[in-house]
PyMOL Python script that loads the backbone (N, CA, C, O; Angstrom):
from pymol import cmd

cmd.read_pdbstr("""\
ATOM      1  N   MET A   1     111.796 124.641 115.657  1.00  0.00           N
ATOM      2  CA  MET A   1     112.917 123.789 116.076  1.00  0.00           C
ATOM      3  C   MET A   1     114.010 124.667 116.692  1.00  0.00           C
ATOM      4  O   MET A   1     114.581 125.512 116.003  1.00  0.00           O
ATOM      5  N   PRO A   2     114.303 124.478 117.965  1.00  0.00           N
ATOM      6  CA  PRO A   2     115.309 125.326 118.615  1.00  0.00           C
ATOM      7  C   PRO A   2     116.705 125.089 118.061  1.00  0.00           C
ATOM      8  O   PRO A   2     117.092 123.952 117.790  1.00  0.00           O
ATOM      9  N   MET A   3     117.450 126.160 117.896  1.00  0.00           N
ATOM     10  CA  MET A   3     118.811 126.044 117.363  1.00  0.00           C
ATOM     11  C   MET A   3     119.715 125.335 118.363  1.00  0.00           C
ATOM     12  O   MET A   3     120.501 124.464 117.995  1.00  0.00           O
ATOM     13  N   LEU A   4     119.595 125.718 119.634  1.00  0.00           N
ATOM     14  CA  LEU A   4     120.434 125.116 120.663  1.00  0.00           C
ATOM     15  C   LEU A   4     119.584 124.234 121.557  1.00  0.00           C
ATOM     16  O   LEU A   4     118.595 124.685 122.134  1.00  0.00           O
ATOM     17  N   ARG A   5     119.974 122.981 121.668  1.00  0.00           N
ATOM     18  CA  ARG A   5     119.241 122.062 122.531  1.00  0.00           C
ATOM     19  C   ARG A   5     120.224 121.446 123.506  1.00  0.00           C
ATOM     20  O   ARG A   5     121.245 120.892 123.100  1.00  0.00           O
ATOM     21  N   ILE A   6     119.920 121.540 124.782  1.00  0.00           N
ATOM     22  CA  ILE A   6     120.829 121.015 125.800  1.00  0.00           C
ATOM     23  C   ILE A   6     120.382 119.605 126.175  1.00  0.00           C
ATOM     24  O   ILE A   6     119.287 119.400 126.697  1.00  0.00           O
ATOM     25  N   ASP A   7     121.249 118.648 125.898  1.00  0.00           N
ATOM     26  CA  ASP A   7     120.962 117.252 126.244  1.00  0.00           C
ATOM     27  C   ASP A   7     121.946 116.796 127.312  1.00  0.00           C
ATOM     28  O   ASP A   7     123.072 117.288 127.380  1.00  0.00           O
ATOM     29  N   GLN A   8     121.519 115.865 128.135  1.00  0.00           N
ATOM     30  CA  GLN A   8     122.399 115.350 129.181  1.00  0.00           C
ATOM     31  C   GLN A   8     123.607 114.645 128.572  1.00  0.00           C
ATOM     32  O   GLN A   8     124.697 114.678 129.142  1.00  0.00           O
ATOM     33  N   GLY A   9     123.421 114.014 127.427  1.00  0.00           N
ATOM     34  CA  GLY A   9     124.496 113.230 126.820  1.00  0.00           C
ATOM     35  C   GLY A   9     125.521 114.059 126.078  1.00  0.00           C
ATOM     36  O   GLY A   9     126.489 113.509 125.552  1.00  0.00           O
ATOM     37  N   ASN A  10     125.333 115.371 126.020  1.00  0.00           N
ATOM     38  CA  ASN A  10     126.229 116.204 125.222  1.00  0.00           C
ATOM     39  C   ASN A  10     127.342 116.847 126.036  1.00  0.00           C
ATOM     40  O   ASN A  10     128.081 117.681 125.513  1.00  0.00           O
ATOM     41  N   GLU A  11     127.476 116.478 127.302  1.00  0.00           N
ATOM     42  CA  GLU A  11     128.493 117.129 128.126  1.00  0.00           C
ATOM     43  C   GLU A  11     129.887 116.866 127.582  1.00  0.00           C
ATOM     44  O   GLU A  11     130.717 117.774 127.562  1.00  0.00           O
ATOM     45  N   ASN A  12     130.164 115.646 127.141  1.00  0.00           N
ATOM     46  CA  ASN A  12     131.484 115.337 126.601  1.00  0.00           C
ATOM     47  C   ASN A  12     131.769 116.169 125.372  1.00  0.00           C
ATOM     48  O   ASN A  12     132.865 116.713 125.231  1.00  0.00           O
ATOM     49  N   GLU A  13     130.794 116.277 124.474  1.00  0.00           N
ATOM     50  CA  GLU A  13     131.000 117.050 123.255  1.00  0.00           C
ATOM     51  C   GLU A  13     131.266 118.508 123.592  1.00  0.00           C
ATOM     52  O   GLU A  13     132.122 119.143 122.976  1.00  0.00           O
ATOM     53  N   GLU A  14     130.538 119.043 124.564  1.00  0.00           N
ATOM     54  CA  GLU A  14     130.731 120.439 124.935  1.00  0.00           C
ATOM     55  C   GLU A  14     132.125 120.651 125.513  1.00  0.00           C
ATOM     56  O   GLU A  14     132.757 121.671 125.240  1.00  0.00           O
ATOM     57  N   LYS A  15     132.611 119.701 126.307  1.00  0.00           N
ATOM     58  CA  LYS A  15     133.957 119.828 126.862  1.00  0.00           C
ATOM     59  C   LYS A  15     134.989 119.787 125.745  1.00  0.00           C
ATOM     60  O   LYS A  15     135.942 120.566 125.747  1.00  0.00           O
ATOM     61  N   GLN A  16     134.802 118.873 124.783  1.00  0.00           N
ATOM     62  CA  GLN A  16     135.738 118.796 123.666  1.00  0.00           C
ATOM     63  C   GLN A  16     135.708 120.084 122.866  1.00  0.00           C
ATOM     64  O   GLN A  16     136.755 120.586 122.457  1.00  0.00           O
ATOM     65  N   LEU A  17     134.518 120.626 122.639  1.00  0.00           N
ATOM     66  CA  LEU A  17     134.379 121.845 121.848  1.00  0.00           C
ATOM     67  C   LEU A  17     135.043 123.016 122.558  1.00  0.00           C
ATOM     68  O   LEU A  17     135.768 123.787 121.928  1.00  0.00           O
ATOM     69  N   SER A  18     134.808 123.161 123.850  1.00  0.00           N
ATOM     70  CA  SER A  18     135.411 124.280 124.578  1.00  0.00           C
ATOM     71  C   SER A  18     136.928 124.134 124.621  1.00  0.00           C
ATOM     72  O   SER A  18     137.647 125.130 124.539  1.00  0.00           O
ATOM     73  N   ALA A  19     137.419 122.909 124.748  1.00  0.00           N
ATOM     74  CA  ALA A  19     138.865 122.693 124.742  1.00  0.00           C
ATOM     75  C   ALA A  19     139.445 123.053 123.380  1.00  0.00           C
ATOM     76  O   ALA A  19     140.523 123.642 123.299  1.00  0.00           O
ATOM     77  N   TYR A  20     138.734 122.701 122.306  1.00  0.00           N
ATOM     78  CA  TYR A  20     139.186 123.017 120.953  1.00  0.00           C
ATOM     79  C   TYR A  20     139.230 124.526 120.748  1.00  0.00           C
ATOM     80  O   TYR A  20     140.190 125.056 120.189  1.00  0.00           O
ATOM     81  N   ILE A  21     138.187 125.213 121.202  1.00  0.00           N
ATOM     82  CA  ILE A  21     138.124 126.673 121.044  1.00  0.00           C
ATOM     83  C   ILE A  21     139.233 127.335 121.857  1.00  0.00           C
ATOM     84  O   ILE A  21     139.893 128.255 121.373  1.00  0.00           O
ATOM     85  N   THR A  22     139.441 126.874 123.081  1.00  0.00           N
ATOM     86  CA  THR A  22     140.494 127.441 123.925  1.00  0.00           C
ATOM     87  C   THR A  22     141.853 127.256 123.278  1.00  0.00           C
ATOM     88  O   THR A  22     142.668 128.178 123.267  1.00  0.00           O
ATOM     89  N   ASP A  23     142.104 126.066 122.735  1.00  0.00           N
ATOM     90  CA  ASP A  23     143.375 125.777 122.076  1.00  0.00           C
ATOM     91  C   ASP A  23     143.572 126.697 120.880  1.00  0.00           C
ATOM     92  O   ASP A  23     144.655 127.246 120.681  1.00  0.00           O
ATOM     93  N   ALA A  24     142.523 126.861 120.088  1.00  0.00           N
ATOM     94  CA  ALA A  24     142.616 127.718 118.904  1.00  0.00           C
ATOM     95  C   ALA A  24     142.880 129.165 119.316  1.00  0.00           C
ATOM     96  O   ALA A  24     143.702 129.845 118.701  1.00  0.00           O
ATOM     97  N   LEU A  25     142.191 129.637 120.348  1.00  0.00           N
ATOM     98  CA  LEU A  25     142.395 131.019 120.803  1.00  0.00           C
ATOM     99  C   LEU A  25     143.819 131.213 121.305  1.00  0.00           C
ATOM    100  O   LEU A  25     144.438 132.239 121.024  1.00  0.00           O
ATOM    101  N   GLU A  26     144.344 130.242 122.043  1.00  0.00           N
ATOM    102  CA  GLU A  26     145.714 130.362 122.542  1.00  0.00           C
ATOM    103  C   GLU A  26     146.698 130.432 121.388  1.00  0.00           C
ATOM    104  O   GLU A  26     147.643 131.219 121.428  1.00  0.00           O
ATOM    105  N   ARG A  27     146.487 129.614 120.354  1.00  0.00           N
ATOM    106  CA  ARG A  27     147.385 129.654 119.198  1.00  0.00           C
ATOM    107  C   ARG A  27     147.345 131.019 118.531  1.00  0.00           C
ATOM    108  O   ARG A  27     148.384 131.568 118.166  1.00  0.00           O
ATOM    109  N   ILE A  28     146.140 131.570 118.371  1.00  0.00           N
ATOM    110  CA  ILE A  28     146.007 132.882 117.729  1.00  0.00           C
ATOM    111  C   ILE A  28     146.715 133.948 118.560  1.00  0.00           C
ATOM    112  O   ILE A  28     147.436 134.785 118.017  1.00  0.00           O
ATOM    113  N   ILE A  29     146.510 133.918 119.870  1.00  0.00           N
ATOM    114  CA  ILE A  29     147.130 134.921 120.745  1.00  0.00           C
ATOM    115  C   ILE A  29     148.645 134.796 120.689  1.00  0.00           C
ATOM    116  O   ILE A  29     149.341 135.805 120.577  1.00  0.00           O
ATOM    117  N   PHE A  30     149.166 133.579 120.764  1.00  0.00           N
ATOM    118  CA  PHE A  30     150.612 133.386 120.732  1.00  0.00           C
ATOM    119  C   PHE A  30     151.189 133.844 119.403  1.00  0.00           C
ATOM    120  O   PHE A  30     152.277 134.419 119.368  1.00  0.00           O
ATOM    121  N   GLN A  31     150.474 133.597 118.306  1.00  0.00           N
ATOM    122  CA  GLN A  31     150.946 134.053 116.998  1.00  0.00           C
ATOM    123  C   GLN A  31     150.996 135.578 116.964  1.00  0.00           C
ATOM    124  O   GLN A  31     151.946 136.161 116.442  1.00  0.00           O
ATOM    125  N   ARG A  32     149.979 136.217 117.518  1.00  0.00           N
ATOM    126  CA  ARG A  32     149.937 137.692 117.514  1.00  0.00           C
ATOM    127  C   ARG A  32     151.084 138.255 118.343  1.00  0.00           C
ATOM    128  O   ARG A  32     151.686 139.264 117.978  1.00  0.00           O
ATOM    129  N   LEU A  33     151.382 137.594 119.466  1.00  0.00           N
ATOM    130  CA  LEU A  33     152.440 138.086 120.347  1.00  0.00           C
ATOM    131  C   LEU A  33     153.819 137.672 119.853  1.00  0.00           C
ATOM    132  O   LEU A  33     154.833 138.196 120.312  1.00  0.00           O
ATOM    133  N   GLY A  34     153.853 136.734 118.918  1.00  0.00           N
ATOM    134  CA  GLY A  34     155.131 136.283 118.388  1.00  0.00           C
ATOM    135  C   GLY A  34     155.860 135.345 119.325  1.00  0.00           C
ATOM    136  O   GLY A  34     157.087 135.260 119.284  1.00  0.00           O
ATOM    137  N   ILE A  35     155.124 134.641 120.169  1.00  0.00           N
ATOM    138  CA  ILE A  35     155.756 133.694 121.106  1.00  0.00           C
ATOM    139  C   ILE A  35     155.967 132.368 120.385  1.00  0.00           C
ATOM    140  O   ILE A  35     156.485 131.420 120.976  1.00  0.00           O
TER     141      ILE A  35
END
""", "prot")
cmd.dss("prot")
cmd.show_as("cartoon", "prot")
cmd.util.cbc("prot")
cmd.orient("prot")
């Protein structure tokens, strides 16, 4: 059973996930910089 399976219907989930990760990374970076 493959760990990662690419389905046509998962594009929305992938966009939400990447947006969530980007948001989290920005928060971490801003906290480190003290902004």
